[in-house]
N, C-alpha and C positions, 0 to 999 in steps of 0.2 A: 816553271814549271818544277811541279815537285817529283821524284825520282822513286821509283821501287827499290827499297833496301833488300840488300842481295845478300844471300845464304841465312839469313836472319831465320832463326828459330821460334816456334812461338807456342805455348802452350794451350793444347785440347781440353774440353770438356773432360775426358776419362781420364786426366792425367797425364797422357802421351804429349810427346813431344811433335811437330811438325815443320817442314817449311813454310815460312809464308807465301800465299802464293798469290800476285797482288790480279793475275790476269783472272784467276776462279773466282775475288770478291766482286769482280769488275761484270764476270758471266751472270754473275747471282742476283747483281744490281739491275741490268738488262734482263732477267728472265721474270723479273718484278714489276718492269715497266717502266723505269726509269728514263730510258730513251740509251742512247750509246753516248753522245755527248756528257749528259748528266754522271753516267754510270762513270765513266772514264775520270772525270774530274773530284766525284765524290772519292773513288779510291784512291785516285793520287794523295788528297789530302789523309783518308786514313795511312796510307803506307809509310805517310813525311813520319808518322809519327810511334810509328811501329820500332820498339826494340825489344832486344832478346829477351825472353820470357813472357812476353806481350801476351793475356789471355783472348783465348778465341769470344770469349765474353764479352771484353773491354771491346773489340774489333769492331764487334758486332752494336753495339753500344752508339758508337760513334758513329757507322755507315747509316746506320737507323735514324738518329738526330739528324744527320746531315742530309737524309734522303727524305726525311718530314718535312723538312723546312721548303724542298722544291716541289713533293706531291704526297700527299698524304694516303693517297689510294696505294701507290706503289709502295710506301713505308709499309702497307696494311699490308700487302701482299710479302715483302720482304720479310716481314717479323713472323710469318705463318708454325713456323717449326716452333715457334717459343710460345706462340699464340695459345698453342695446344698445351703446353704444360701448364696454362694459366687456367684452364678451365676446372684443375684438382679443387681441392684437394682430394677429395674421392673419384672413382671412376667413372659415377654413376652420370656423369655430365656428355662424359667421352664416351659411353655405351650410348647414348641418345645422338650423340652427334655421329657415331658412325651410322646406325638404324638411319639416319636422316638420311646422310649418302648413298647409301643402297635404295632408301624408297626414291629419290629422285631417280635412280637408276631404273626404275620399273619392279623392284620388287616388291611384295606384301611382307611386311615387316612386321613382326611381334616381338617385344622384347620381354626380358626373364621369365621366357617361356619352359614349364617344366616338361621333361622328357623323360620318359618308364627305361628302363635300362634294364640289363638283365639277370645283374645283382640289386643296383639301388637306381631312384631316379635322381634325377640331374635337372638343374635350374641352367639354362640357358641363354648369354647374355644378350645372344640374338639370333633368331631363328626366321627366315626369309621363305618365301616361296614365289616361281615365275615362272609361268607355265606349267610345263612337269618337272620343271628341275627344284628341289628342297637343298636348302644348304645351313648349317649353323656354325654359330662362329663363339670359340670364347675369346675375348677383349681384356687387354692386361694392359693396364693403363701407369705410367711413371712419370715423377714432378722431376726428374732429375736426369740432364740432355747427357750429360755422360753413361746411365743406366745403357745396356744392354739385355735383353732378354735370352735368358739362356737356354740349353739345351733341357734342365730339369722343369723348367716350364713345358717344354714342348711334350716331354716323355706322359706330364701329368695329363695336357691336351689326348695325346694320344689313348693313355689311358681310359678316359672318358668317352671319347667315343667309338673306343673298341667296343665297349659295355652298352653304349645304345643302340650300334649294328648290330651284337650279337644278340641284341632282344630280339624275342619271337613274332613276328612281324604281324601276325594277327592281334596282338595284342600292343602294338607301337600306338603311342599316343600322337606320335609327331614323327615322321619318317625322315631320315639323313639322308641325302645322296653324297653331299660333301663338307668335309669340316673343315674349317679354319682357324686359326690363331691370327688376332690382330692386336698388333701395338702399334705407340704414337712413337716407339723407337727405333731403333736399330737391332739386330740379330748377329748373338754370335756366331763365329763359323760352324761349332758343332751344332746348334741349334738348326741351321741350314739345312747340314748333312744328313741331321737325323730327320728332318722334315721331310726332306726330299726322297730318302730312302723309304721312313716309313708313309707315306704318302695322306700327310696334313700338309694343308695349303698355307703360305703364309704371305699375310699382308703388312708389312712395316713402313716406317717414313719413307725409305724409297728403297724399299724392296716389295715385289719383285722389277725388274727394268722399267715394264710396263704395267701399268694398273695397279700402283702401291698407293697407300693414303695421300701423298702430294699429286699425284696425276687424279683421281677421284674427286679432290678437291676442286683443283683447275676445273675439271671435266663439267660438275654438277654448277659450278657457281655459290656450293654453298662453303662459305666462310666462317670460323668458329668466331663467337660472338666477340671474344677478347682479342679479337686484330683490329678491333678499330680504335681510331687514334682519336676520336672525338668523345669516348668517353673515358672518365674515369673508371679506376678496379672496384672499388664499390659501387659504380653505377655497374660495371657488369656484371658483379655476383648481383645483382638483385635482378638482371635480366635471367641468369641464368635459374637461381631460384624460383624463377617464374615458369621455367622449361624453355625460353628464349637460349639453346646453346649456339646457334647459326645466326649469318644475318638474313637469310632468305625466310627464316621464321620470323625474325622482326618486321620485315618486311608483308607479311603474311599477318601478322599481329601488333598492328598498330596501336591499337589501342590501349596495350599493355603499357604502353609510354604517357598517356594523360594518370593511369591507375598509379604508376609513380611518382607522379606530379615532376615530371620532366617539363619543363617551360615548351612553349611553343617551336621557337628557335633553337634549342638544344636539341629536341627531337626532332625536328628539321635537320640538321646537322649529320645527324644519327642515320638518320635512315635516307640522303642522301650520298653517303659512305657507303651503306650497306648497298647501296645498287649499281653503285660505280664499282665496286668488290665484284658484286655476281655480273658485270659487264664482261662480254669476250674481250680478249686481248691478245695480244702475238706474246704468247713467252718461248719459244721455239730459240 
């Protein structure tokens, strides 16, 4: 049986070093639905190949490859964060994806809506209402896993919402009670501190502790279409260009697979994996 390397430093996506933690890798595999036995076995095999300076991206690729042989659905869940980076290169698919998450939580969603400000009009990436609640969100999408949304972005978003909030209520095209900054990456410590002080709500990949982007995806069962392991990158891009940014939308619009000339067998594989991803599972 392979043993975990002790005191081996690995290279993170942001360029910093960290200690390799086999237990953390094992936990992430279990959270994806690998099962305790498979997660331990895969983590041990990955750990056996770790040397000083190994990149976290290479660790992920090795673990994903091994997990995919065992269970495609678990592998798709494991690749969730990286799947979000594949929605690009533009931010519009990510905006549509997040809008779908809010819609599945019961919000009436409008995308790229114009709101009148005190000084100038503003295009809101996402505007949503639910009962008497209203919210607006600025969405920032990044392709680089090592990038962190910084305080300059938080300052910019706060300035925009201040202009909307200070608008004459009788002239408002859309009232906004809560303002959000949502990203697929993490936030710098200064961005977190400023937003908390200034009253801007943040949603990132793992922030806040509850209700973050990962939680929203798991709870709604709406996985990005790029998480599917049965499709090639070019096929995923064709679906995204058709507005199919998540697996639940594919299940609701199955006819698009015929439009794109998918064979019945290949379409069946994609639909079966999509349904499996949306099924409840224990990720605690």
